[in-house]
N, C-alpha and C positions, 0 to 999 in steps of 0.2 A: 682379424674379424673374418668369419666365414662368408663365403661368396653369397649364399642365400640370405644371410642376415643383411649384408650390404644392399642387396637388391630390394629387400622389403623396406629398408630405411629410405632408399631413394623413392620408391613408390609412395611411401607415407608422406614425405615432404613435398611431393608434387601434387598431392590431393588438392591443395588450396590454389593451385594455378601454376603456370609455366615458370621455370627458373633456368638460368644458364649454369654451366658446370661449376664455376666457382661458387655461385649462390647455393647450389645443391649441397656442396661440401660444408658451407657455412651453416646451412639449415640443419644438416645432420649433426654438426658439432654442437649447435644450440640445443638440439633434441637430446643428445646422448652424452655430451661432454667430450667426445672423441671424433677426430677427423678420420675419414676413410683412407686417406693416403692416395697418391697419384695413381699407382698401379691398381689398387683396389677399386677406386672410383671409375677409372676408364674401363676396367674389365667388367665391372657390374653394369655400366651403361651399355657396353657392347652386347652383353647377354640379354639385357632387357629389350634392346632394339631388335635383336634377332628373334625374340619371342613375340615381337609386335605389341609390347606392353607400353613402350614410350615411343615418341616420334619427335623429330627436330622440326622447329619452325624456321622461318627465314631469318638469316643473320650471318655474321662472319666469324669464323674461327671458333675459339673457345667461348665467345660471347653468344654463340648461337643458342637460343632458348630451347628447352625440352618441355614436353607436356605428356600427360597420360593419354593413352588411347582408350577407346571404349573398353577394350579387353583388359587394359591395365586397371581401369576403375573397377571392373568386375572382380579382378583378383583381390584388390584391396577390400572390397565389400565382403568377399568370401572369407578373407582372413578375419575380419571383424566379427562376422557371424559365427565362425568356428570358435573364436575365443569366447564369445558370449555363451555358446552351447557348452563348451568345456567348463567354463566358469560356473554355469548353472548346475553341472554335475559335481563339481569339486567344492563349491562354497554353499553355505546355508543362505537361502534367499529370503527367509522369513525370520523376523526377530523372535527368538524363543520366549515362551512364557517365563516370567521371572522365577516362579517357584520351581518349574521344571529345570530351568538353568541352574539354580542353586543345588538341586538334588543331583543333577548330572555331574556338576563339579565335585560334589562331595564323594562321588564314587570313583574318582580318578586316583591313581597311585600317588602323584605329587601332593595332592590335597590330603589324602590319608596320612602321608608322612608328617606333614606339619601339624595336623590335628592330633596325632599321637603325641607329638612333642608338647603341644599345648595342654593336653590332658595330664601329662606327667608334670608339667610346670605348675599346674593348679594345685597339686598335692591335696586333693580333696580328702578330708577326714570323715570319720563316721558321724560326727555331729555338725558338719559344715552346712551352711546355707549358701547355695550357689546361684548366682544370677547370670543367665545367658542373655546378654544385651544385643538385641537384633537377632533373635533366634531363628527367624524365618519359619519354615515348616517343621522345625524341631529336630533337625538331623543329628544334632549333638547332645540333645537333652538326656537320652537314655544312657550315654556313656558317662555322664556326670553323676548319675544316680548311684553313688557308692552306698554300701549298707549304712543306713541311718542318716544319710545326707538328705537335705531337702533342696530340690531344684526348682527354680522359677525362671520361666522364659518371658521375655518382653519383646514385642514387635508392634510396629504401627500399621502393618498390613492386615486388614480383617481376614482376607483369604488365607494368609499364612497362619494366623492365629486359629482359625477354624480347623485347618488341616492338622496343626499340632495338637489341638484339644481332642480331635477325633482319635488321635493315637494315645490318648490318656494322659497327656502332659498338662502340667499347670502353667498356663501362659496368660499373661496380661496384655491387653490391647492398650498400648501407651507409646509415648514418644521418648526417645533417649534423652531429650533435653529437659524432661519433666517426669521423673520416675515416681510412680505412686507407691513409694516405699519409705518407711521412716529412716532417719539418719542412723548410721551405724548398725543396720539390721542384717547385713550379709557379710559372709566371710570371704567369698570369692566372686569376682566379676570376670566374665569372659566375653570378648568380642572377636568376631571373625569376619573380616572384609566388610565391616559395617561403617566404620568411621570415614572411609573414602567417600561415602555418600551423604553424610549428615551435613546440615546447614551450618552448624557451629561446633567445630571439634573441641575447642577449649570448654565450651558450655557442656557438651556431653561428657567430657572427662571430669569436669567439676561435679556433675551429678553422680557419676560412678564413684568418685572419691567420697561424696557426701554419704552415700548409702553403705560404704564399706566401714566396718569397725576398725579401730586402730590396730595395726598389725595385719590387716586383711590384704589379700593379694589380687592384683589386676593382671590378667594375661590377655594380650591383644595380638592379633595377626592381621597385618595390612600390607598390600603390595605397594611397590614404587613403580608406577607405570612409566616414569621417565627413564627407567632402566631397560625398557623393552628394546631388544636388539634383534633385528631380522636381517639375515644375510641377503644381499642383493649386489649385483655387479656395479650398481650405482648407489653408493652408500647414502648420498643425499636424499634419495627417495625413501629409504628406510627411516632416515632422520625426520623427514616430513611426515611420514605416517605416525611415528611415535610422538612427534610434537603436536600433531592434531589431536591424538588420543589424550595427551596430557593437558592440552589447552582447552579442548571443547567437549570431550566425551565424559571424562570422570571428574566430578566436582573437586575432589581433594586428591589429585593424582599422585602427589609425592608424599602422602601421609606416612608411608612406611619409614622414610628417613627422618621424618619430623617427630615420630612418636616418643623417642627418648626425651627430647627437650620438652614436649608438651606434657608428658606424664610428670616430669620433674616440676614443671610450673603448676601442675594441679595438686602438688603436695605429696607426690610419691617418690620413693627411692627406686631407681631402676637397677634391678639386680642382674639382668641378662638381656642381651640382644643377639638373636640367632637368625642368620640369613638362610632362606630356602630358595634356591634358584631352580625354576622349572625349565627344562630344555625340551623343545619340540623338534622332532625329526620327521614328522609326518604332517602334511598340510591339513588334512581333515581334522586331526586332533587339535591342531593350533586354531583352526577356524572356529571350532566349537567353543573355544574360550575367547578368542580375539575378535570374531566377527569381521574377518579380513575384507571381504568384498563390500559388505554394508558400510563399514567405516571408511573404506577407500572412497566410495561414492560420496559420503558425507564430506570427506576431505576435499574432493573436487568442488563440491558446492561451496565450501568455505574458503576456497582459494589456496589450499595447501598443495594441491596437485593440479596440473593441467590435465585435460582429457587424455592427451597422448602419453603423459607421464604415468597416469593411472593405468592405462592399458599395458604399458611396458612393465610396470610393477607387478600387475596381476599375472601377465603372461609368464614372467620368470618364476613366480611362485608356483604356478601350475606345472611348468616344465621341470622344476627341481634341479638338483636336490635341494630339499627344504631344511632350513635351520632357523630357529628363533629361541630366545631365552628371556625370562623376566624374573625379577627377584622380589620375594615377599619377606618381611621381617616379623619375627615372633619376639615380642617385647614382654618381659616379666617385670612387674613393679610391685612394691609394697607400700601401703598407705600408713602414715603416722609413724610414731616412734621417734627416737632422738635424732635420727638422720634424715627425716622426711624433708623433701625439698632440697636436699644437699647436693644434687647433681645427678649425672648419668650413671654413676656406679660403675661396676665392671662390665665388660662385654666379653662374650665368648664366641 
C-alpha cells in the first residue's frame, strides 16, 4: 500500500474520535479488508505527526491514543470536497429524461449492434405486420418498414407516443398487458429492454403470443443486470453495487436469463439465444448508462454501502483505469406449430 494511501486511511478512521495504534489498524482493516502492516502503520503515523495532522494524547506505550489535529480535520474536509467536485464533473447529477435516455442509448455502438441482429432475426417480409411492443419514441419503427410491411408501435407513455406520431409512425397508446389488437393479427413482435420494467412479464408475453398468428415470430432483447461487473480493488463493493441495482432499481433485473423459459411457457419455441456483452472502458460512457453516482447514493440510503464505502468506490472509479461489463440476451422464438411449448430449442 502506498504511503499516501495509508496516511489518508488513518486520517479517515480518526474522524470519529481518538484511537490507539492497534485500534487504528483494526479500523483500517474493517474499512478496507486489509491491514496496514507494522512498518506501514508506524511510518504513516510518524509522517502524519511530523505534518501536525495527528497528535498523541496521554497514555502508555502502544496504547497511547491518537487524534486528529485541527489541521488534520481540515485535510480530511478538503479531500471530501475535492472528491465531490471531481465527481460532479465526472458523473451525471440529474436523472435524464426517459425519452432522451432511450434515444441516447439507441445511438451507441453496442446498442446498434444488437439492434441490427434483432432486425435480421425478425426476417420481415413484404406482407408482414410488425408490432413493436414498448416502442418508446419510435427509434426502431423506420427500420422495420420493409417494402409492403405494416408497422405498428405500442407504448403506454403519452409523450413517447406523441413523439413517434410526430415522425409519421402508427403508434397506439396502450399497455403491454392489454393490447388493443385482435388475436392472430400480427406476424412479428419485437421488444427491446421493455420487459425488464413491466409489472407482469408472463402476462405481457401471453398478450404477445395472443396477437401473433401461428408460425409468427417474437424477437426480444433484454439485459441481465445481475451480470454487471465493475472492476474495483474491493470486489465486495462492486458486488454490493450490482446487488442493489438488481434488488432495488430494475423491477425485473434478471429477465435476460429468464426469457427462454418464459417464452416457452407462453407457448413459443425458442430458436436462438444470443448474448451481447457491452464493455465500458471509459467512466463517462458507463455513467451515461448506469447512473453510477446516483445509484451509489441510493445504495447508501438502502444500506448496501456505508458512506465510507461509497466514497472509496466512487474515488476509485474516478481515478481509474475503468472497466465494466454487462450482458444482454437476444431471444428469438416462434409461436404455434407442432413444436410450440416444447422447450428452449437450440442456442447459439
